[in-house]
C-alpha positions in Angstrom: 91.9 -81.6 -120.0 92.2 -84.0 -117.0 91.9 -84.4 -113.3 89.0 -84.0 -110.9 89.0 -81.9 -107.8 89.0 -85.1 -105.7 92.2 -86.2 -107.5 93.7 -82.8 -106.8 92.8 -83.2 -103.1 94.4 -86.6 -103.0 97.6 -85.5 -104.7 98.0 -82.4 -102.5 97.7 -84.6 -99.4 101.2 -85.9 -100.3 104.3 -84.3 -98.9 104.8 -82.2 -102.0 104.3 -78.5 -101.4 105.9 -75.1 -102.4 107.2 -74.5 -98.9 110.8 -75.1 -98.2 112.6 -76.5 -95.2 115.0 -73.6 -94.8 115.0 -70.7 -92.4 113.2 -67.4 -93.2 112.2 -68.0 -96.9 109.3 -70.4 -97.3 108.6 -70.1 -101.0 108.7 -68.0 -104.2 106.0 -67.0 -106.7 106.8 -65.4 -110.0 103.7 -63.9 -111.8 103.4 -62.5 -115.3 100.3 -60.5 -116.3 99.2 -60.9 -119.9 96.2 -59.9 -122.0 94.9 -60.9 -125.4 95.2 -58.2 -128.1 91.9 -56.8 -129.3 89.9 -58.3 -126.4 88.3 -56.2 -123.6 89.9 -56.7 -120.2 87.9 -59.1 -118.0 86.3 -56.3 -115.9 84.8 -54.8 -119.1 84.1 -57.9 -121.1 80.7 -59.6 -121.5 80.3 -63.1 -120.4 80.6 -64.5 -123.9 83.9 -62.8 -124.4 85.2 -64.0 -121.1 84.2 -67.6 -122.0 86.0 -67.2 -125.4 89.2 -66.2 -123.5 88.9 -69.2 -121.2 88.4 -71.6 -124.2 91.3 -70.0 -126.1 93.8 -70.2 -123.3 92.6 -73.7 -122.2 93.1 -74.9 -125.8 96.9 -74.1 -125.8 97.8 -74.5 -122.1 98.8 -78.1 -122.7 101.6 -76.9 -125.0 103.5 -76.1 -121.8 105.2 -79.4 -120.9 104.3 -79.3 -117.2 100.6 -78.6 -118.1 100.1 -81.5 -120.5 98.2 -83.5 -117.8 97.0 -80.5 -115.7 93.9 -79.8 -113.6 91.4 -77.5 -115.2 89.0 -75.8 -112.8 86.4 -73.1 -113.6 85.7 -71.3 -110.4 82.0 -70.8 -111.0 81.7 -74.6 -111.1 83.4 -75.1 -107.7 81.8 -74.8 -104.3 82.8 -71.9 -102.1 84.7 -74.4 -99.9 86.7 -75.9 -102.8 87.5 -72.4 -104.2 88.8 -71.4 -100.7 91.0 -74.5 -100.8 92.7 -73.2 -103.9 93.1 -69.8 -102.3 94.7 -71.3 -99.2 96.9 -73.4 -101.6 98.0 -70.1 -103.2 96.8 -71.4 -106.6 94.3 -68.6 -107.1 93.4 -65.2 -105.7 90.3 -64.2 -103.9 89.3 -62.1 -107.0 89.2 -65.0 -109.4 85.4 -65.4 -110.0 82.7 -64.9 -112.6 82.0 -66.2 -116.1 85.1 -67.8 -117.8 87.3 -67.5 -114.7 89.4 -70.5 -113.8 92.7 -72.0 -113.1 94.9 -74.5 -114.9 97.2 -76.2 -112.4 100.2 -78.4 -113.1 100.4 -81.7 -111.3 103.6 -80.7 -109.7 102.1 -77.3 -108.8 105.2 -75.5 -110.4 102.9 -73.7 -112.9 99.4 -72.3 -112.4 97.6 -70.2 -115.0 94.8 -67.9 -113.7 92.4 -67.0 -116.4 90.1 -63.9 -116.4 91.0 -62.5 -113.0 91.9 -58.8 -113.4 93.8 -59.7 -116.6 93.1 -62.4 -119.1 96.0 -64.4 -118.0 98.3 -64.6 -114.9 101.2 -67.0 -115.4 102.3 -68.1 -112.0 105.4 -70.2 -111.2 106.4 -71.5 -107.8 109.7 -72.6 -106.3 110.7 -73.5 -102.7 112.8 -71.3 -100.4 114.3 -68.3 -102.0 115.0 -69.9 -105.4 114.0 -67.0 -107.6 116.0 -68.4 -110.5 113.9 -71.6 -110.7 110.6 -69.8 -110.5 111.6 -67.2 -113.1 112.8 -70.0 -115.4 109.5 -71.8 -115.2 107.5 -68.6 -115.7 109.6 -67.4 -118.7 109.4 -70.8 -120.4 105.6 -70.9 -120.0 105.3 -67.3 -121.3 107.4 -68.2 -124.4 105.3 -71.2 -125.2 102.0 -69.3 -124.8 103.3 -66.3 -126.8 103.8 -68.7 -129.8 100.0 -69.4 -129.9 98.4 -66.3 -128.3 98.7 -62.7 -129.4 99.4 -60.7 -126.3 98.5 -57.0 -126.0 101.8 -55.1 -126.3 103.0 -51.5 -126.8 106.5 -50.5 -127.9 106.2 -47.5 -125.4 104.5 -49.2 -122.4 105.3 -52.9 -122.8 102.7 -55.4 -121.9 99.3 -53.8 -121.5 97.3 -54.6 -118.3 94.0 -53.7 -116.7 95.8 -51.9 -113.9 98.6 -49.5 -114.9 100.8 -50.7 -112.0 101.2 -54.0 -113.8 102.1 -52.6 -117.2 105.6 -52.9 -118.6 107.1 -56.3 -117.9 104.0 -57.5 -116.0 106.4 -59.2 -113.6 105.5 -59.6 -110.0 107.9 -61.6 -107.7 106.8 -62.5 -104.2 108.8 -64.3 -101.6 107.0 -65.7 -98.6 109.2 -65.0 -95.5 108.9 -66.1 -91.9 110.1 -63.1 -89.8 109.5 -63.7 -86.1 112.8 -62.1 -85.2 111.8 -58.7 -86.6 108.3 -58.9 -85.1 109.6 -59.8 -81.6 112.4 -57.2 -81.8 109.9 -54.5 -82.8 111.7 -53.9 -86.1 109.0 -54.8 -88.7 107.7 -51.3 -89.2 111.3 -50.1 -90.0 111.7 -52.9 -92.5 108.5 -52.1 -94.2 109.6 -48.4 -94.6 112.9 -49.5 -96.0 111.2 -51.8 -98.5 108.8 -49.1 -99.6 111.7 -46.7 -100.2 113.2 -49.0 -102.9 110.0 -50.0 -104.6 109.2 -53.2 -102.6 106.3 -53.9 -100.3 105.5 -56.3 -97.4 102.0 -57.8 -97.1 100.2 -60.7 -95.4 100.7 -64.2 -96.8 97.6 -63.9 -99.1 98.7 -60.6 -100.6 97.1 -57.2 -100.6 94.6 -56.6 -97.8 95.6 -59.8 -95.9 97.0 -60.0 -92.4 100.5 -61.2 -91.6 99.6 -64.1 -89.3 102.2 -66.2 -87.8 104.9 -63.6 -88.6 104.7 -64.6 -92.3 105.0 -61.8 -94.8 104.9 -61.6 -98.6 107.7 -59.5 -99.9 107.2 -58.3 -103.5 108.0 -55.6 -106.1 105.7 -52.7 -106.4 106.6 -51.5 -110.0 106.7 -53.2 -113.4 107.0 -50.2 -115.7 110.4 -48.7 -116.4 112.3 -51.5 -114.9 113.5 -54.7 -116.7 113.0 -58.3 -115.6 116.7 -58.6 -114.8 116.6 -55.5 -112.6 113.5 -56.7 -110.8 115.1 -60.1 -110.1 118.4 -58.5 -108.9 116.4 -56.1 -106.6 114.4 -58.9 -105.1 117.4 -61.2 -104.7 119.4 -58.5 -103.0 116.7 -57.4 -100.6 115.3 -60.8 -99.6 118.8 -62.1 -98.9 119.6 -59.0 -96.8 116.2 -59.4 -94.9 117.0 -63.1 -94.2 120.5 -62.1 -92.9 119.0 -59.3 -90.7 116.2 -61.6 -89.5 118.7 -64.2 -88.3 120.7 -61.4 -86.5 117.5 -60.3 -84.8 116.8 -63.8 -83.6 120.3 -64.0 -82.1 119.7 -60.8 -80.2 116.3 -62.0 -78.9 117.8 -65.4 -77.8 120.7 -63.7 -76.0 118.4 -61.5 -73.9 115.3 -63.7 -73.6 116.5 -67.2 -73.9 114.6 -68.8 -71.0 111.4 -66.8 -71.7 111.5 -67.7 -75.4 112.2 -71.4 -74.6 109.2 -71.4 -72.3 107.0 -69.9 -75.0 108.2 -72.6 -77.5 107.6 -75.4 -75.0 104.0 -74.1 -74.2 103.3 -73.8 -78.0 104.4 -77.4 -78.5 102.4 -78.6 -75.5 99.2 -76.8 -76.8 99.6 -78.1 -80.3 100.6 -81.6 -79.2 97.7 -82.2 -76.8 94.9 -79.7 -77.6 91.6 -81.4 -78.4 90.3 -78.4 -80.4 92.4 -75.9 -82.3 91.3 -72.9 -84.3 93.1 -72.0 -87.5 94.4 -68.7 -86.0 95.7 -70.3 -82.8 97.4 -73.0 -84.8 99.1 -70.4 -87.1 100.5 -68.4 -84.2 101.8 -71.4 -82.3 103.3 -73.1 -85.4 105.3 -69.9 -86.0 107.0 -70.6 -82.7 107.7 -74.2 -83.6 109.2 -73.2 -86.9 111.4 -70.8 -85.0 112.4 -73.6 -82.7 113.4 -75.7 -85.7 115.8 -73.0 -86.7 117.5 -72.8 -83.3 118.2 -76.5 -82.9 115.6 -77.3 -80.3 114.1 -80.0 -82.6 115.8 -82.7 -84.7 116.9 -81.6 -88.2 114.0 -83.3 -90.1 111.3 -81.7 -87.9 110.9 -78.5 -90.0 109.5 -80.4 -93.0 106.7 -81.8 -90.8 106.0 -78.4 -89.4 105.8 -77.0 -92.9 103.4 -79.8 -93.9 101.2 -78.7 -91.0 101.5 -75.1 -92.1 100.1 -76.1 -95.5 97.3 -78.2 -94.1 96.0 -76.1 -91.1 93.7 -73.8 -93.1 89.9 -73.9 -92.6 89.2 -75.0 -96.2 91.9 -77.6 -96.1 90.5 -79.2 -92.9 86.9 -79.0 -94.3 87.8 -80.3 -97.8 89.7 -83.2 -96.4 86.7 -84.0 -94.2 84.3 -83.7 -97.2 86.5 -86.0 -99.2 85.9 -88.7 -96.5 82.1 -87.9 -96.5 82.2 -85.9 -93.2 80.1 -82.8 -92.9 82.2 -80.1 -91.2 81.0 -77.1 -89.2 83.4 -74.8 -87.3 83.3 -76.8 -84.1 84.1 -80.1 -85.9 86.7 -78.3 -88.0 88.6 -77.3 -84.8 88.3 -80.9 -83.5 89.7 -82.3 -86.7 92.5 -79.8 -86.7 93.4 -80.8 -83.1 93.4 -84.4 -84.1 95.7 -83.6 -87.1 98.2 -81.9 -84.9 98.1 -84.5 -82.1 98.7 -87.3 -84.7 101.5 -85.5 -86.5 103.3 -84.2 -83.4 103.1 -87.5 -81.7 105.8 -88.7 -84.1 108.1 -85.7 -83.3 110.4 -85.7 -80.3 109.6 -82.8 -77.8 111.9 -79.8 -78.0 115.1 -80.3 -76.1 116.2 -77.3 -73.9 119.4 -76.7 -71.9 119.3 -76.5 -68.1 118.6 -72.8 -67.6 119.4 -73.2 -63.8 123.1 -73.8 -64.5 
């Protein structure tokens, strides 16, 4: 076991993140739900059994190559602020808490193990953009390694056994984070959600079930894991996320053809507010950043701008701002948090050329 939370903060401050500098698809997460045979599910287990599960999984996690020098965090030993930092980083869920609950995080953030959430083990693998193949490869390899040391609960009839029946079978949940301002502006998002539901997929906010889709970012994922193979789930997600990206770009073209000047004005105002605001709330920053990311995809900014915008997207959260301040020894209330966020945006955007628009009077 290695790595302190301060080390984790320092390493995540680098320009390495799971987001991708491509239109529409920001990143992929593949999650495998697993439980230990003969052991009560976390929701029914006593504290001693949950601790045993944490110790057992922690003892073999290092067998996975990318976890040999990983960060090990037990959530009940973290402050609420640091726990929220991991939530904003998409390393853990809001439900990961209690005795024996924790996360084992690879230095490169490609693999994260959640222990004692709803199930004993959630193997999570991340990849940028819409690279489902890379994320699936990482998750499958981690699963194979752990299966050699742990006895997973499995039924010939039902597949992998899980606390919630909707995760039984393969235990495979694939999520693609997608930026869909075209659908939202064109009034098409409700229709897209219905179409996804009809084929066994769902669209949620960027933090999953129960969260809001702020900044036009949606998490597209499969609903079912029983009666469908891993290969079929991968094919379904590839087909639909590729189709959604294609339709999203078409929706953007329609909007730009009929509202070009109005949309350029909104983008320019968003840049101005983010570039010069003294105080910025997380919600305001999220909505305005969505417009700047859209501007990157339409050629209003230089090609390398989207990477900086995505860095800001990763760092704008409340816990990120407050944890970075705490790391420097600064106590951060909400007012100071907004001031620090404003400073972060002013500093970052000062190095970016303003968006260049055509002369709409011609």
